[in-house]
KOLRO-194010 format. One record per residue (C-alpha): x, y, z. Coordinates in steps of 0.5 Angstrom, whole numbers, plus 500, padded with zeros to 3 digits. Layout:
BEGIN
XYZ;...
END
This chain:
BEGIN
500500500;503506497;501513501;497515496;493509496;493511506;490517503;484514499;484508506;482514510;478518506;474512503;473510511;471517514;477517518;480524520;489523522;486523529;482517530;486513524;493514527;488512534;485506531;492504527;496504532;500509529;503516531;499523527;507526525;508518523;502518519;501525516;509524514;506518509;500521507;506527504;509522500;504518497;509514492;512512498;511505501;506503509;509499512;506493512;504491518;499499517;497497510;494489515;491494520;488497515;485491511;483488518;478493520;475494514;473488515;471488522;466494519;464490514;462485519;459489523;454491517;452484514;452482522;447488523;443486515;443479517;439481524;436485519;433480515;431476520;427481523;423482517;422474516;418475523;414480520;412477515;410470518;407474524;404479520;400473514;399469520;395474525;393478519;397484519;402488515;408489519;412494516;419496519;423502516;429504520;431512522;437517525;435515531;433507530;429503528;420502528;416497527;408498525;403493525;397495520;389492519;385497517;382498522;388499526;396502527;400501531;409502531;413501537;420504537;427502537;434505539;439504536;443502543;438497545;439493538;446491539;448485533;445479534;439481538;433478534;430477539;429485541;426486534;423480534;419482542;417489538;414485532;410481536;407487540;405492533;401485531;398482538;396491538;392491531;391484531;387483539;379486540;378493541;377494549;369496550;369504551;
END
């Protein structure tokens, strides 16, 4: 990896020089020096650390996607079984599960701190709650 390739990696990953240096265990001075010399090779350990960080981030994104797919399947099955539509919406704050029948709508919001990887149970519980609310008989007024 050259200094130019390192700079491209840092830009692509969205890291500042300070954040990249800390994540790689590299001094800020060494990082800046490498970026000023685009044709020079960076240390192999730094190149390997960059690859490891990329792999780690891809793994976290993959785990989140797997969790969302599992929850989507659960939503589809439960909704179909109970006669309602279940929608999941992702926002900056977290995820919202909404169950809908022609008569009622109920939404359950889950903040991102509660959505740690491999916490499919949290999503399934929110789906079950929303579906149960819209499909249960309304309380007499």
